[in-house]
Structure formats: C-alpha cells, structure tokens
C-alpha positions in Angstrom: 68.3 86.7 120.1 71.9 87.8 120.7 73.0 91.5 120.5 76.6 92.1 119.6 78.2 94.9 121.5 81.9 94.2 120.7 83.8 93.0 117.7 87.3 92.8 116.2 88.6 96.0 114.7 88.1 95.8 110.9 91.7 96.7 110.3 93.2 93.4 109.1 96.4 93.3 111.2 94.9 94.9 114.3 94.0 92.5 117.1 91.9 95.0 119.1 88.3 94.3 120.2 86.2 97.4 120.0 83.0 98.3 121.6 80.4 99.2 118.9 79.4 102.2 121.1 82.9 103.7 121.0 84.0 102.5 117.6 85.0 104.7 114.6 82.5 103.6 111.9 83.5 104.0 108.3 81.9 102.3 105.2 79.8 100.1 107.5 82.9 98.7 109.2 84.0 99.3 112.8 87.5 100.4 113.9 89.2 100.9 117.2 90.8 104.2 116.1 91.0 106.9 113.4 94.4 105.4 112.4 92.8 102.1 111.6 89.8 103.6 109.9 91.9 105.6 107.6 94.1 102.6 106.7 97.2 104.0 108.4 97.8 106.5 105.6 99.0 109.2 108.0 99.1 107.5 111.4 101.1 104.4 112.3 99.5 102.0 114.7 96.4 102.6 116.7 98.0 103.5 119.9 97.1 100.3 121.7 100.1 98.3 122.8 100.7 94.8 121.2 97.8 95.0 118.8 99.8 94.2 115.6 99.0 97.1 113.4 
C-alpha cells in the first residue's frame, strides 16, 4: 500500500508540488496557496517563483 504525501497543486497552470499536510484544501482539491485555491480572483500568482500561475 502506498500513501501519498505530496501532489501537484490543483490549480491548472501551477507547477508546484504541495505537501498534503500543508496544503490549502478546498472542494476536495489540494492547493499550494490561498491564491490558487480561490482561482486567482483577488491574488495573482501563488508567490512561488517559476511556477507558471
């Protein structure tokens, strides 16, 4: 049995890999930041350099 502890941020253009322990969870999806979780409605980018969002 494999336990997943990290996964790609659920924000489509974002390339960040997020720890499930530290992720922002919204609608059963995991995001690397509040900006990604809110769909970048009020915040641009996630703050991580070179991620693509």
